[in-house]
C-alpha positions, 0 to 999 in steps of 0.5 A: 486509510492504509495503516497496517498491511501484511506480506506473507507471500514467498519471494518467488511468488512476488517475483512471478507476480510482478515480473521480476528477475529476482527478489532477495529473500525475506520472511513473511511479515504479518504486521507491517506498520508506518516507518518500517521498511517495505518492499517496493517495485519500480521501473528501471532501465529499458530491457534492451536498446529501443525497447519501450518496456522498462525492466522492473526492480525491487528495493526496500524503502521506508514507509513514509514519504519525505518530500524531496524539497524538505530541508530537514525531515525531522521538521516534516511529517512523514506522509504514509498515505496519499489521497488519489483524488488530489495526489496530482495537485499536492506539492509533496506528491506532484513530482513522485506522481509524475516521475516515480510511480511504483507498486508495493507487494501485499497479501492484504491490509488491516482496517478498524471500524471507527467507534463512537468515541473516535478510538479504533473499534473492531479490527479486520484483516482485509484480504483478496477473496481469491488469495494471492499477492496484490499490488498497492499503488505507491509513490517513491521519493529519495530524500537527499541530505546535505552530507550526501546520504539518501533516504528512500521513502514511499507513500501508499495511494488511497481511494474511496472504499466500496462494497462491504469495506465502506461499512468499516471505513471510508478509505482503502488502498488503491490496488493496481491490476497486473494487466495495468502494471506497465501503464502505471509504472511507465512514467515516461509515456504516461502522465498522471492524467493518463493513469488516474482511472487506475486509482478507482476501487476494485470490484466490490466483492474483490476483498473479504474482511475477517474480524481479528483481535486487538493484538494487531494494534501493537506493532510488537505483535508480528506473528500469524496469530494476528490474522486469526478470526474472532467473533466481531464486536457488537455495536451499541445497538443492533446485531453482530458485525460481520462482512462475510 
């Protein structure tokens, strides 16, 4: 799953990591939730006549993809996540996967250990062990209403969790390595089948999971304190939960 994430890198760091000429200024965000605006990186026009390398651009979109064929977005559930294993087969994602693959800058994400009664249990801040910016694989869609207005939306791809994360949850966001940005974003030359290998989970030790308080559960809590380490809750039987 991918239900909350954070982007605390500076605009300059994001621009450098994604090869962008410029990124509009934005504050650090510690608790980004579905339906909120998120920063998205996509391919634009070729850098120069005859070039095969498209220029990248950034824009703000709403987290929650609305299919282009939807007549009324109020009657369609916004799609926050897309399972990588079936994304090329689902009607809502087929066109974006073929024509509008994109990237979402992030510093990490949050996940909750499922409790026995189905409610969210211990929360974790999951970040790359080496720090820095990462790129979630995403799909971009613009919904057009009859009056001519547009809503730019996106969904994050998820894949089967691995390593220590699999002890918390069975799904995790797809992370695209910078070396693979050109291939993932190039929808002109690469069909979905050509990039499916990029949707696998990263190395098992790529992420570290830090137990945090339930303050992250509330969207209104947007300060850096939501990432502060706490003692992990103990399960009903057994020892303390820890992934570090």
